[in-house]
N, C-alpha and C positions, 0 to 999 in steps of 0.2 A: 573476621567480619561480624559486625553486630546486626546488620540488616542488609537486604538487597539494595544496591545502588539503582535509583530510578533510571529508566531508559534515556529520558531526555538529557540527564547529566552524561551518560556515556556518549550519546550522539554529539553533544556540543562542546566536549572538552577532549583535549589529548592527554591531560595529566591532572591529577589531583595533588594540591600542595597544601601542607598543614605543618603544625609544629608539635614536637614533643618537649614537655618541660620538666625540670626537676627542681625542687626547692625545699628548703627547711628554714627554720627560724634562725634569725642572725647570720644569714648566708645570702650569697647572690643566687639568682635564678639562672640555672643552666638550661640552654635551649639547643635543639637540633632540628633541622628541617627534613621533613619526610616528603618525598616525591613518588607518587604512584602513577607510572605510565599506564594509560588505557590503550590496550592493544585491540585492533580491529581483528576480530575472529576470522574474518573471511580472507585475510591476506594469505594464509597457508592452506586453505581448504579448497576442495573442489566446489565450484558453483554450478548448481543445478538451474536450468531455465527451461520454461515452456516455450513451445513455438509461438504462442500468442498469449496476450494477457488476459483474455476473456473468450469464452465459447457460448454460442447462442443455440438454443434447441426449442422444440415445442412438443406438447402432448395433445393428441386428438384421438378420441375414442380409445383411451388407455394405450395408445401406441406412441412411443417416444422416438422423436427424430432429432438426431444430433450427430455430427461428424466425429470421427475419432480424434482423440486429444493426444498430442505428440510432445514428449519431453525430448527437446533437441539439443540440449546442453548437459554434459556431465553424467550421462546415463552410465550405470553399471549394474551388475546383478543384484547389488546390495541395496538398490533403490526400492522403497516401498511407497505405494500411493494410498492416500486416505481422503475420502469424501465426507465433508461435514456441512450440516445444514439442518433446519428445523424439521424436514421430512426426509432426511437422507437415509433412513432405515428402509424406505420403499424402494431403494435403488442398489444395484450391485455394481462392482467394477470387474471388468474382464481385461486382464493385461496380456499383451503379447510383446515382450521386450520393452522398448521405450513408449510404446502406443497403448493407450487405454481407451476402452469403450465403456460408456455408461449405459446400464440396462435397467429399465423399469421392471421391477420383479413383481409387483402387486399394485392394484389399484389404490390411489391415494384417497382416503375418506374425505367426504365433502366438508366435514367439520374441521379438518385440519388444514384445508386449503386456504391461503392467504385471500382475502377480500379481492385483491387486484388480480389474482391469478398468476402472479409472478413468483417463481421459486428460485431462491438464491443459494448457491452452494460454493464452498471453496474446495478445490482439489489440490492437495498437498503432496509434494514429492520429497522425501527425506532419505538420508543415508548416513551412516556413521562418518564423522569427519568431513561433512559436506554441509554447504549453506543451503537450506531448504528452499524450495521454490513453490509458489502458490499461484493458481490461475482461478479466475471467477468463471463460474458456470451459471448462466441465466436461462431458465426454461419457462416458457409461456404456456400455461394450461389453457387451451381453447375451451370456452364454455359458452353455450347458447344463452343469451339474455334478452332483456327487454330493450328496445331501442331507447337511446338516450338523446336529450336535448343538446348537450355538449359532449364532445369526444375529441381526443387527441388522435393524431395520425398514426401513433404507435403506443403499445402499452409500456414500452421501456425505451430509454436512450442511454448510450453507453459512451463514456470518454475515458482518458487517462491523465494522470497528474504525476509529475516528478518535480523534485526540487530544482533540478538544473534546467528542464525544459518547460516547466509550468504546466498549464492546462491545455490538453489536446481534446477538443470537443467540437467535431465537424458537423455533428447532427443539427439540423434545424428543427427545433421543436415547434410543431404546428398544430393549431386547434382546427380539425377539419370540419366539424359540425358545430353549428350553432353560434358562430362568431357574430358579434355586432359591437358597437363602441362601448357598451355597457359592461362587457366582460372584464373582469379582474384577474390577473395572473399573480401567483404567489409561489413561494418556496416553503416546504414544511419538513421538519424533521431536524434532529440534533445536529447532523452533519451539514445542513444546509447554510449554517451561520457564516461559512466562509465563501459563499457564493452569492451571486446577484443575477437578475434577469434584465436584459435590454429588450424592450417590447417595440415591435413594428407591425402594427395591424394584428393579423391572426398568428404571427410567428414571433417567437422569443428566442434570444440568444443567451446562453449561460456563460458567465464571466466570473473571474475571481474577485472577491471583494475585500480580502485581507489574507495575511499569511497564515498558512495552516501550521499549528504548533508541531514541533518535532516529535513530541510524545504521541500525537495522533498519527503521524506518518509511521512511526516505529511499530505501534501496537495494532494497526489495522492493515488489511490487505485491500480494502475497498471502502468507499464511502457511499452510503445509500441514503437517498431522501426523495421527496416528492415534488412535483411541479403540479399546481392546481389551477383550474380555470373555474370561475363562477360568475353568475349574475343572478338578479332577483327572479323569483318564481321559476327556477331551473335546477337541475341536479348539479352537483359539483364533480367536474371531470378531474381525473387524476392520472398521472403517468410516473413511472418510477425512474429515477435518474441514478445510474451507477457509475462511480468514478473509480477505475482501478488505480491503486498506488503502486508506481513502478519503482523498484529498487534501482538507484542510479548506477550502482556498481556492477549489475549483471551484464551490461553491454559495454562497460567502459574498461580502459586499461587500468590495472591496478599498480599504483607506485608503492615502493616499499623500501625503507632504509634498511641497512645491513643489521642495525641494532636499534632497540627502542630508545636507548639514552646514551649519551656520551659525557664523560666527566673530565673536567679540566681544572687548573688552578692558575691564579695570578699572584705572583711574587715580585716585589720591587718593579711593579708596572710591566711585568713580562708574563704573557699568557702561554701556558703549555697545554695543549689539547691535540689529540691525534686527528688525522684527516676523517671526515664524514662521508660515507659512501652510500649512494642510492643504488642498490643493486637489483632492483625490480622495476621494469617498465620504463627504463630511461630512454628518452628520444631528445633530439635537439630543441623541441618545443617546450621542455621542461624549464621552469624557473624556480629559483630558491628564494625564500624569504626568511629573514631572522626577526623574531619578535620577542618582546620581553617587557618587564615592568618598568625598567629604567632605560 
């Protein structure tokens, strides 16, 4: 290997096909086809899975309130849990088997607190020869502040997205304070480019505006961006939108062939190839399709 194969290539292809050639002057060019089968690593591995895609908590007067987090799929004693995020060093994990409690170990300095008071973390469960699982932890730090002319009904809104099911976003985003016909709603942030808003009065509905690239789905556990509301001579109200990206295979039946490739030959218009066996996940609902360049 000369370099890492990009995740988007691995996701969107079952094999890589190219040629090796040999040549010299005054001779023909010899060629042979190289076929590299791309194997889904999860087919033979234990799949880890959290009970929920996200967990919500709050901090008030330096006291953290959040429910226990449960890894309900694939747990063994080899599983380790890791919390990551901009202020994760102020938190500890207390593990009891497949259940994890997040503990606030010290006060978070005001200068490190996000302006919107929303703390985002990834809690990752991993083990040797297992597919790691990640759940999103959202903690709202309650802070006293001046009254505002515009304000949303919540500091954050949470949804889910998977390639098979699409966007699941049941929350109604509502501007509770200061709405009139002059208010303009908008989305902000790099991840907002694949989403749009449908506005009806003081409420907006989040929709998908375009396909999310496979590389984004592979390399992120969540998409985070802002919804804003503003009008002349007033503050700009903002709320955080968090879209958890769900791995489609964690809740699905995994199909698997007995082998990654089968070889055959044709001679005098007669095909010789052994039977092909689907040895994992077969049901009567399975259909087979043959595709190729010719």
